[in-house]
C-alpha positions as CSV (number, residue, x, y, z in Angstrom):
1,M,27.7,10.4,-58.0
2,L,28.1,14.1,-57.7
3,R,30.5,15.5,-55.2
4,F,30.3,19.0,-53.9
5,G,33.3,20.7,-52.3
6,I,36.5,22.6,-53.1
7,G,36.7,21.4,-56.8
8,P,33.2,22.3,-57.9
9,T,33.3,25.5,-55.8
10,R,36.5,26.5,-57.6
11,I,34.9,25.8,-61.0
12,L,31.8,27.8,-60.1
13,C,34.0,30.7,-59.1
14,E,36.2,30.6,-62.2
15,D,33.1,30.3,-64.5
16,R,31.5,33.4,-62.8
17,G,34.8,35.3,-62.3
18,I,34.2,35.7,-58.6
19,S,35.8,34.7,-55.3
20,A,34.3,32.2,-52.9
21,A,33.2,35.1,-50.7
22,D,31.2,36.6,-53.5
23,M,29.1,33.4,-53.7
24,Q,26.9,34.9,-51.0
25,K,25.8,37.6,-53.4
26,I,24.4,35.1,-55.9
27,D,20.6,34.5,-55.9
28,I,20.1,31.2,-54.0
29,N,18.3,29.5,-56.8
30,E,21.0,30.4,-59.3
31,L,23.7,29.3,-56.9
32,I,22.1,25.9,-56.5
33,Q,21.8,25.4,-60.2
34,D,25.4,26.7,-60.8
35,I,26.9,24.4,-58.2
36,I,25.2,21.4,-59.8
37,V,26.7,22.5,-63.2
38,A,30.1,22.9,-61.5
39,A,29.8,19.5,-59.8
40,L,29.0,17.8,-63.1
41,K,32.0,19.6,-64.8
42,F,34.2,18.5,-61.9
43,E,33.1,14.8,-62.3
44,C,33.9,15.0,-66.0
45,L,37.3,16.5,-65.4
46,V,38.3,14.1,-62.7
47,S,37.2,11.1,-64.8
48,G,38.9,12.4,-68.0
49,T,35.6,12.8,-69.7
50,I,35.1,15.7,-72.2
51,V,32.7,18.3,-70.8
52,D,30.2,18.2,-73.7
53,F,27.3,20.1,-72.1
54,N,26.6,23.7,-71.2
55,K,24.8,25.3,-68.2
56,W,21.6,25.7,-70.2
57,E,21.4,22.0,-70.9
58,V,22.0,21.3,-67.2
59,Y,19.3,23.9,-66.2
60,Q,16.8,22.1,-68.4
61,W,17.9,18.7,-67.0
62,I,17.2,20.1,-63.5
63,T,13.8,21.5,-64.6
64,D,12.8,18.1,-66.1
65,M,14.1,16.1,-63.1
66,E,11.7,14.3,-60.8
67,Q,11.4,16.0,-57.4
68,E,12.8,12.8,-55.7
69,T,15.9,12.8,-57.8
70,F,16.5,16.5,-57.2
71,Q,16.0,16.0,-53.5
72,Q,18.6,13.2,-53.5
73,I,21.1,15.6,-55.2
74,F,20.2,18.4,-52.8
75,D,20.6,16.1,-49.8
76,I,24.1,15.1,-51.0
77,F,24.9,18.8,-51.5
78,L,23.7,19.6,-48.0
79,K,26.0,17.0,-46.5
80,T,29.0,18.8,-47.9
81,R,30.7,20.4,-44.9
82,V,31.1,24.2,-45.3
83,I,29.5,25.1,-48.6
84,G,26.4,22.9,-48.1
85,K,25.7,24.2,-44.6
86,S,26.2,27.8,-45.7
87,I,23.9,27.5,-48.7
88,Y,21.3,25.4,-46.7
89,D,21.1,28.2,-44.2
90,R,20.6,30.8,-47.0
91,Y,18.0,28.6,-48.7
92,M,16.0,28.1,-45.5
93,K,16.0,31.9,-44.8
94,E,14.8,32.5,-48.4
95,L,12.0,30.0,-47.9
96,E,11.0,31.7,-44.6
97,K,11.1,35.1,-46.2
98,N,8.9,33.9,-49.2
99,A,6.4,32.3,-46.8
100,G,6.2,35.6,-44.8
101,E,5.6,37.6,-48.0
102,K,2.8,35.2,-49.1
103,D,1.2,35.6,-45.7
104,E,1.4,39.4,-45.9
105,K,-0.3,39.3,-49.4
106,K,-3.2,37.3,-48.0
107,N,-3.9,39.9,-45.4
């Protein structure tokens, strides 16, 4: 089970060399991918397992993942108190923006 919270957030920030406040500047799709990578690393570190994967392997795993599985992970992520809510709000704004841009192109 993946957990999202302080541990994965700290890993993401350390990997990128940024502060938690700077996470708002990351593209939403990259942020979602990177927080999944960080959550996987966190689970390995907590369980004493060697982190034997890189972010590119995780990105491919996400790409190959069934939509239902990704949705389950995303739902867990969204239930995370502060970070999940903040990123969910950004994600929804991005979807609305993209939908508006598609409507403008049709006209």
